[in-house]
C-alpha positions as CSV (number, residue, x, y, z in Angstrom):
1,M,193.7,226.6,124.7
2,I,192.2,229.8,126.1
3,G,190.3,227.9,128.7
4,Q,193.4,225.9,129.8
5,T,195.5,229.1,129.9
6,Q,192.8,230.7,132.0
7,V,192.9,227.8,134.4
8,N,196.7,228.0,134.6
9,V,196.7,231.7,135.3
10,Q,194.0,231.4,138.0
11,S,195.9,228.5,139.6
12,G,199.1,230.7,139.9
13,A,201.1,229.2,137.0
14,S,203.8,231.5,135.7
15,S,206.1,229.5,133.5
16,R,206.0,228.1,130.0
17,L,206.3,224.6,131.5
18,A,202.8,224.9,133.0
19,G,201.3,225.5,129.5
20,V,203.3,222.6,128.0
21,A,202.3,220.3,130.8
22,M,198.7,221.3,130.4
23,A,198.8,220.6,126.7
24,V,200.4,217.2,127.1
25,I,198.0,216.2,129.8
26,L,195.0,217.4,127.8
27,G,196.3,215.6,124.7
28,L,196.8,212.4,126.6
29,G,193.4,212.7,128.2
30,I,191.7,213.1,124.8
31,V,193.6,210.2,123.2
32,A,193.2,207.8,126.1
33,G,189.6,208.9,127.0
34,A,188.2,209.2,123.5
35,P,185.7,206.4,124.0
36,L,184.4,208.0,127.2
37,L,184.4,211.5,125.7
38,G,182.2,210.2,123.0
39,Q,179.5,209.5,125.6
40,V,179.4,213.0,126.9
41,P,176.2,214.8,125.8
42,I,176.5,217.8,123.5
43,A,174.5,219.8,126.0
44,A,177.3,219.3,128.6
45,L,179.9,220.5,126.1
46,V,177.9,223.5,125.3
47,G,177.6,224.3,129.0
48,I,181.4,224.0,129.4
49,M,181.9,226.4,126.5
50,F,179.5,228.9,128.0
51,V,181.4,228.8,131.3
52,V,184.7,229.3,129.5
53,C,183.3,232.2,127.5
54,E,181.8,233.9,130.6
55,S,185.0,233.6,132.5
56,T,187.3,234.9,129.7
57,F,185.1,237.8,128.5
58,A,185.8,241.3,129.9
59,W,182.3,242.4,130.7
60,S,183.5,245.8,131.7
61,S,184.4,246.4,128.1
62,L,180.7,246.7,127.2
63,R,180.6,250.1,129.0
64,I,183.1,251.4,126.4
65,L,180.5,251.0,123.6
66,R,178.7,254.1,124.9
67,K,181.9,256.2,124.6
68,I,183.1,255.2,121.1
69,P,181.6,256.6,117.9
70,R,178.5,254.9,116.6
71,A,180.2,253.8,113.4
72,D,182.9,251.9,115.3
73,A,180.2,250.3,117.6
74,A,178.4,249.2,114.4
75,V,181.5,247.7,113.0
76,I,182.0,245.7,116.2
77,A,178.4,244.5,116.2
78,V,178.6,243.5,112.5
79,V,181.9,241.6,113.0
80,A,180.5,239.8,116.1
81,L,177.3,238.9,114.2
82,V,179.0,237.7,111.0
83,T,181.4,235.6,113.1
84,V,178.5,233.8,114.6
85,V,176.5,233.4,111.4
86,Q,179.4,232.7,109.0
87,D,183.0,232.3,110.1
88,L,185.9,234.5,111.3
89,A,187.4,235.0,107.9
90,V,184.2,236.4,106.4
91,A,183.8,238.6,109.6
92,V,187.3,240.1,109.2
93,V,186.6,241.0,105.6
94,A,183.2,242.5,106.5
95,G,184.8,244.5,109.3
96,T,187.6,245.7,107.1
97,V,185.3,246.8,104.3
98,M,182.9,248.5,106.7
99,S,185.8,250.3,108.4
100,A,187.2,251.4,105.1
101,L,183.8,252.8,104.0
102,T,183.4,254.6,107.3
103,F,186.8,256.1,107.0
104,A,186.1,257.2,103.4
105,W,182.8,258.8,104.5
106,K,184.4,260.7,107.3
107,Q,187.2,261.9,105.1
108,S,184.8,263.1,102.4
109,Q,183.1,265.3,105.0
110,V,186.4,267.1,105.8
111,I,187.2,270.1,103.6
112,R,190.8,271.3,103.5
113,A,192.0,274.4,101.8
114,D,195.6,275.3,101.4
115,T,196.5,278.9,100.6
116,E,199.8,280.2,99.3
């Protein structure tokens, strides 16, 4: 529904009714047009997905990668790669484990001494 929400926002929709109406119309279109949708080539669907991804991605966020620590950028890259290769659940686990290991490594480098 991200693509449909994006269309609603770009069209000036501001109420919940717009989202509900879009969902109902989309659902009816899929149910009623299932035989026709089966004729659409996969390449066309891939093209639609690329357009949706391009329009919803915040490209300016890539500049932030130069400003964050390398370990955090590595976690982001690993999670993105694992999401594509495996699935989101595995990527979340991989990112959590990698972040925990990074935190443990950073904390092991800090020496604290308390004096009385």
